[in-house]
N, C-alpha and C positions, 0 to 999 in steps of 0.2 A: 384291608383298605387298598384302594387303587394305588399302584406304584408307578403310574405314568409320569414322566418327567418332561413332557413337551414344554417348550418355552411359552410364557404367557403372551397372548395376542390381544389386539384391540377389536373394537366393533362387536358384532354378534358373537364371534368366536371368543373374545375376551370376556364379555359380559356373562356368558353361559359356561365359560371354562371348557369349551368343546374339545379343543386340542389337548388341554391339560388332562382331560379324562379319557383321552385316547379315542375320541369319536370324531365324526365329521358332520357337517351340516346336512348332507344328504341322508346319512344314517339316522340323524335325529328326526328329520322330516318323515322318513319312512316309518320310524318307530311311533311317531305321533299319529300317523294315519292308521297304522295297524291297531294301536290302542283304541282309537275311535271306532274302527270297524268292529272290534271285539266287544265293545260295550255300548255301541249305538242302539242295541236292542232296548236299552232302558227308556229311550224316548217313546217306544211303542209299548213296552211292558208296564211302565209306571202308571200310565193312564188306565190300563186294563185292571190293575190292582186297586187303584184309588177311585176310579171313575164309576164303578158299578155298586158301590157300597153306600147305602143311605145312612145318614146320621140319625141321632135320636129324634130329630124333628122331621125326618123323611126327606131331607134335602141331599142333593148330590154335589160333590166337589166340582166347582167350575160351572154350576148351573145345569139346567136341562132336566128332563123328567126321567132320567135313567135309561134312555134309549141309545146312548152312545154319542149324543150331540155335544156333550161336554168334553169328550176326549181330546179334540184339537187344542183346547185351552190348557189342559193339563200337560199335553205334549210340548206346547210352546214354553210353558213355565219350566218344565223339566229341562229342556234344552238350554234355556236362558241361564238358569242358575248353574247348571253344570258347566257351561261355557265360561262364564265369568269367573267362577271359583277355580276352575282348572288353569285358566290363564294366570290367575293370582298365584296359584301354587308354583307354576313354572317361573314366574317373574320374581317372586319374593324368596322362595325356598330353593330355586334351581334344582329341582328334584323331578325325575320322570314319573310323576304320580298324578293320575287323573281322578276327579271327583264327580259324583252324580248322586241322585236319590238312592239311598241305601236299600238294597233288597233285604227283606227280612224286617228291617226297620219300618219300611212302608206298609208291609202287611200287618205289623203290630199296630201301627197308627190307624190303619183302616178297620181292622177287625176287633181290636181290643180297646181302642180309645174313642174313635169317632162314633161307634155304635152306642157308647154311653153318654156322649155329649154332642155338641155340634162340631162341624168341620173346623170352624173358626177356633173353637175351644181347643180342639185336638192340636191344631197347628200352633196355638199359643204355648202349649206344653212343650212342643218341639223347640220353640224359640227359647224357652226357659232352660231346657236341657242344654242347648248350645251355649247359653250364657254361663251356666254352671261349669261346663267343661272349659270354657275360655278362662274363667277365673282360676281354675285348677292349673291351667297351663301357665298363666301369667305369674302365679305365686310360686311356680317351680315344683308343685306337688306332682304333676303328671310326669315330668321328667325324672323326678326323684324315684318314683315308682318304677319307671323303666330301668333305671340303673340298679334297682334293688333285685331285679330278676336275674338269676344265674345265667351265664352265657349259653350253656348247653340247653337250657329251657327255651331261650330265644331261638336257637337253632331248631329245636323241636317245633316251635311255632311256625317257622318258615316251611319246614317239611310237611307239617300237617296242612298248612294252607295249600301247598302244592298238590297233595292228594285231594283236598277239598275242591279246588278249581278244576282238577281233572274230572272229578265226579260230576261237577256242574256241566262240564262239556259233554260227557256221556249222557247225562239225563236230558239236557236241552236238545240233544240230537235224537233222542228216542232210542239210543243204543241200550240204555238201561232205564228201567221204570219200576215203579212200586204200585202194583195193582193186585187185586185178589186173583188167585190162580184158578184153574178149572174146577178144583174141588170146593171152591168157595172160601178157602182159608186165605188169610192175608200173608203175603211173603214180603220181607223187607225190600229186596231188590231182585230183579231178574233180567235176563237178556231180552231186549226188545219189549213189546207189549204183551206177548203171549208165551214167553219162554224161548222164542226164536226171533230172528231178525225178519222183519217184513215191512214192505213199503219202500217206494222209491226214495223218500227223504233220507231214510237211514243209509241207503246205499250211496246217496250223495255225500253224506257225512263220512262214510267209510272211504269212499274214493278221494275225498278231500284230505283225509288223514294220511292215506297212502301217498298222495302227491306231496303233501307237506313233508313227510318223513324222507321221501326220496330227494326232494330239493335240499332239505336240511343236511342230510349226510353227505350230499355232494357239495355242501358249502356254497350254495347259490345265494347271491345277495338278494335281499327282498323276498326270501322264501315264503315267509308267512303271508305277506301281502299278495304275492303272486298266487298262492294257493287259495286265498279267500276270494280273489277276483275271478279266478278260473272256475272255482266251484260255484260261484254265484251265477256265472253265465250258464253253466250246465243246469242249475236249478231253474233259471228263468225259462230256458227252452223246454224243460220237462213240464213245468207248470202250464206253459202256453199250449203244449200238445195234449197233456193228459188231464189238465184241470183238477188237480188233486185237492186243492182247498186246504182248510185248516184241520188240524187233528181233532178239534172238538166236533166237527161235522163229519169227518171221515177218519177212521182209525189209521189209515195209511197216509194221512195228510201231513202237512208241515207243522212243526212244533210251536214256535212263538210267532213267526211272521211268514206270511205267504209271499213267495218271490214273484211279484208282478207289479207293473207300473200302473198306478192309478192317477197319473198326472205327475208333473214335475215341481211346480211352484204353488205355494199357498201362503197367503198373508197370515202372520201369527196373531193369535188371540191371547192376550195376557190377562184373562179374566180371573185367574187365581191369585195374582200378585196382591199382597197386602191384606189378604183375607185371613186374618188371625186375630184372636182375642187373647191378650197376654195372660189374664187371670180369670178368664171366663169359666174354665173347668173347675176352679176352686169353689165356685158357686153352684155349678150344675151337678157335680159328682161328689163334692166335699173335699176338705183340705187334705185329710189323710190319704184318700184314694188318689188324689191328684199328685201328691208328693211321691207316693209309691210308683206311679206311672212315670214320673220324671226320673226317678231313681233307676227304674228298669231301662229306660231309654239311654240314660247317661252311662250306665255300666257297660251295656252292649257296645255303645259307640266308643267308649274309652279304650277298651282292649281290642276291638276290631281294628282300629286305626293303628295302634301300637304294633300289632301283629303284622298288618299289611305293610307298613313302611319298613319294618325290619326285613320282611321277606323280599321286598323290592330292592332295598339297599344291598342285601346279600347277593341277590341274583345279578345285580349290576356291578358288583365288586366295589361298592362305595362305602360300606360300613368299616369302622375301625376295628381294632383288635377285640373290643368289648361288644361288638355287634351293634354299635350305635351309628345311625346314618348321619351324614353331614347336615348342618343347619337344622337339627332336629326340632329346636324350639320354634323355628319359623314354620316347619311342616305342621306341627301340632296347632299353632295359632291359626293358620289358614284352615285346617280341618275343623277347628272349633267354630270359626266364622261361617264355614259351610253349613254347619248344622243350623245356625241362626238364620242364614239366608234361605235355606230350604223351607223352614217353617214360615218365614216372612213371605216367601214366594208361593206359599200354599201348596207345595209339592212334596212335603215330608222332608225329614232330615237328610242332608247331603253328607256323604262321607267318602273316604278314600277307597278306590276300587282296586281289588287284587288283579283284575283284568289288565291293569297297567303292566303286569309282568309280560304280556304278549308283546308290547312295544319294546320292553327291555330285551326280550328274546330276539327282537329284530335289530338290536344294537343301540337303542336309546340309552343315554347315560346322563343327560342334563335336562334342565327345565324347558329347553327349546321344544322338546318333544311334547311336553304338556301344553305349551302355548299353541302348538299346531293342533293338538287334540281339542283344546278349548275353542279355537277359531272354527273348527269343523262343527262343533256343537252349536255355535252361534249361527252358522250357515244352515244348520239343520232346521232351525225355526222356520225357514222359508222353503226348505226342500225335504220336508218330512216324507213325502211319497217316495223319494229316491232312496232314503235310508231304509224305508219299510220294505224295499225290494230285496234287501240282503237277508236271507233266512239264517236262523241260528245254526242250521246244519252246515252252512258254509263258513261261519265265523268260529265256531267252537273247537274245531280241530286244533286251533292255536292254543287253546287252554289245556288240551291234553298234552301237547308237546311241552308247554311251559311247566306243567305239573311234573313231568319227567325231569326237567332241568333243575327244578327246586328240590326234587327228591334226592338228588345227588349229594346234598349237604348232610344227609343222614349219617355219613361216615364220621362226622365230627363229634358224634355223641358217644360217650364211653359206655357201651352196652354191657360191659362186664361189671360196672358199678351200679348195683340195683338201686341205690339211693337217688341217683339221677335218671337211670334208665327207665324205671317204672313210671315216674311222672312224665318223662319224655314220651314214652309209649302211649300213655293215656291222652296226652296233648295231641299227638299225631293222629291216633285212630278216631277219637271222638269228634274231631272236626268234620270229617266226611260222614261218619256214622250218624251224627245228630244234625247235620247240615247247618252247623253254627260254629264260627270261629271262636266266639266268646265262651261257649260251653267247653270246648277243648282247652282253652287257656285256663278257665276256672278249675276244671278237673285236675289239670297238671299242677297248678299252684297248690290246691288243697292236698293233693297226694304228696307233694314235696314237703309241705309243712308237717303233715301227719307223720311221714317217715322219719323226718329229723326229730320229731317229738318222741317217737317210739324208740329210736336208737340212742336217745340221750344227747343229741347234738343241736340242742335248741339255739345255742349261741351262733350257729352258722346261718340261722334264718334272719334276714334283715327285718327290723321292726316294721317297716312299711309292708313287707310281704305278709306279716301276721294280720295287719289291718285289711289289706286287700283280700286275703283269704276269708276273713270274717265277712266282708262285704259280699263275696261270692256265695257264702253260705246263705246269706239273706236273699241273694239273687235266685239261687236254685229253689229256695223255699218261698218265693214271692207269692205263688198261688195260695198255699195254706195261710200265709200271713194275711193276705188280702181278705180271704174268706173269714178269718178270725176277727179282723178289725172293721168289717163292713156288715 
């Protein structure tokens, strides 16, 4: 837990406990800006994931014939919900954590739910999932589960997330990819897109990472922000001269967003807001199938957020001796409301973002950073073209650095004690290997319970951990169960 003893102050400093946590207003603002820049891609990426999938009736989210004309509405809704909920997180929980449409969750909604029902039905299930999570928080169940998890497993969750977000950075930059090799066999991951680094965007990422590391080891203030902005300028010049385009059209192109200005201001279209049917899916796909989908969404959201807030709190030095962040109940309430708001806004479940660690790496320690991030999201509704100019190759070096910082906690795990070391190992490695925080947590929990059962130390397992492990068994077997019941 933070040991800063600065005297309490009034105004913004006092409200956000800035001096008390050893920070400054300037550092919080920089951290908020960096977090925004690191996760602003969601305003562009969420529409790409949700906008080109037709529901069971052939309709596209936000309207339009599937030609991309619906994307501005999804982008505006994405920015609006992310902005409001991130400000809420900063104001109520005073925690440097930002929220937006959940990656992975949005793909699940698009490809596993909407294709079986209508978009309104799918968003209705998201709202129901958020309500269920909120009930678990208000009854204290979610907090009780958190306290039931052994401290060293919480550390493993933080370390695993560090590796996970570092991998996200490498993949989003094109430094690492998963494609068939020259012999036609599939390889899990490889360097670049052909086994070697190729293309200017990858070099932009590598140069940005080198610059960031150099600034960081020199202890330059604003190192992450400076690196992102400088790398973006280089990317804009390269695109203007070489016209590389997107990777979908050119293997040597940019990964998620092309760094070019297509204007500065655009009025937001809120066509997705309110487009949900609370119980429509129960009619369109059946009660059992609908409940299983809600359960899948809920379990993933439940543990993703717990892992994320633990990792952020640990990196910021805010957690107590048991690895619990301050005002945890408020953090979980806001996160639950975010899921409801995401469904009601028609842009999929919103959840806490591990990219917030980039702002913490820049020095953010309070909710003021989240308020700054939220305000920038709201501004993004009008300036989507400007945000779109920042390529992922310029932003994701921050994720690699933060992954290193979070990895340093691995020394807190007793690696000589196999009863905790093996579950911790599975937790850490399966997050990046499966590209899922929930899978890593679930595997770690199951391994911990199994080992305690085998060695005859059942009493050391908290009753709630038995329950959660049983739920994870259902989660991992959700495919066969669904096939059996439908």
